[in-house]
N, C-alpha and C positions, 0 to 999 in steps of 0.2 A: 887180589881179585881171585875168586874161586873159579873152578871150571864151569859151574853152572852159570855164573855171571857171564862168562865168555859165550856160552850158548845163547843166553838172552840177548847179549850184545849183537851177536851174528844175526839174530832174528829181528833186530830192532825192537826188542822188548825190554831192554835194560831200564829198570826203574830209576827214576830220578831220586835224588836225596830227599827224604821227607822234609816238609816244611817244619820250621821250629814252632812248637806249641807255645802259646802264651805271648801273643803280640803285645807290644807296650804302647801306652798312650802317654803324652806329656802334659804337664800343667804349665801354665805361663809362669815364668820366673818373675820374682819381685826385685825391683832395684833397691839396693841398699846404699845409703850415703854414709861415707866414712869422712869424718871431719879431722882435719889436721890444723895446726895453728895458722898455716898460710894458704891452704887450698881446700876446695871441696872436690872430692873424687867420687863419681858414681860408679859402682861396680854391680855386677849381676851375679846372683847365686846360681850354681849349676841347676839345670832342669832336673826335676825329680821324675823318675819313671814309675808308673803304676802298672802292674801286670793286668792284662785284659782278662775278663772272665769268660770271654767267648772262645771256644775252640774252633780252629779252622775247619772248614768243610772238607770232608775227605775228597781227594782227587779221584776222578773216574779213571779207570784203567782203559786205555784205548784198545780196541780189538785189532789185532794184526793178522792178516791172512797168511798164516804160517804155512798152510798146505800149499798155497800158490807159490810161495817163496821156495819151499823145498822141492816142489815138482819142477820149477824152473831150473834150480841148481842141478837136479838130477838129469834133466834133458841136456843141459850144457856140459855135463861131465862126460868124460870119455870112458868112465867105468860104469858097470851095471850095479847100482846101489839101491837097496830096498830099505829106505829109512823107516818105513811103516812097521817093520818087524825086527830090525837089527840095530842095536845101539852102536855097534862098530860102524855100520854104514851111515847112520845118522851123524855121528861125530866126524867121520871122513868127509861127508857131504858138506859139513859146516867148516871144514878146514882145520879141525881140531885133531891132534894126534890121538888115535884110538888105541894106544898101547894098553896092555894089561895094567901097567902102573897107573896110567891116567884114569882108567875105568875104576880101579880100586879106590883111587883118591876121590873120584866123583861119587862113588857109592858111599864112602865114609862121610863125605860132605852132606849128602842127602839123607843120611840116617839109615843106611842099609843094615839089616840084622847081621851081626858079626859072623854067624854060622854060614851065611851066603857068600861071604867075602873070601873064603878059602876053599881049597879042594876043587869041587865041581863048579867051574866058573860059569857054566851055562845058566845055573839058577841066579847067580848074581847079575848076569847080563839081562835076563828076562825081567828081573825086578827093576834093574836100572832103567831099562827101556820104558817100561810102564810108568815109573816114577818121573822120569824126565818129561815124558809127554804130559803127564798130569800137572806137573809144575809149570810147564810152558803154558798150559791152558789156564792155570791159576794166575798167571802173569799177563793174560790178555791174548794169548794165542788161540786161534780157532781150530782146535784139534777135534776131529770127528769123534762122536761118542763111541763108535765101535772100536776105536783105537785105545780108548780109555778103560774099557771093560776088562 
């Protein structure tokens, strides 16, 4: 499980495994009579499966009040954390180690441009914060528009 999956899990946004595409239907099996010199034995052929042509309906993503969850966590914390502007504070608030190594790993996982992952980490942190909030919103979190711009 990646770090972003942990973030989604902490916010109750973890996506369920996608349903398998191509449900199957079965045909009735036919009895087959096998004759032997002394007895008649009825056996059944295995059921044949036929792929369904109907695709499953896409599951709706439930909206989770992420802002309320994060605000509640911030109030309960004995630290002053500003999750709205800081990736370090957001990770800390969620109980995820906010070390540079973890942030680099998360940045790579989310596709951060390589030039932002070295040297001046403030650029990486800003990119990471915006991207994490955007992806939380993409997964059903109600992130305010002003935090996504």
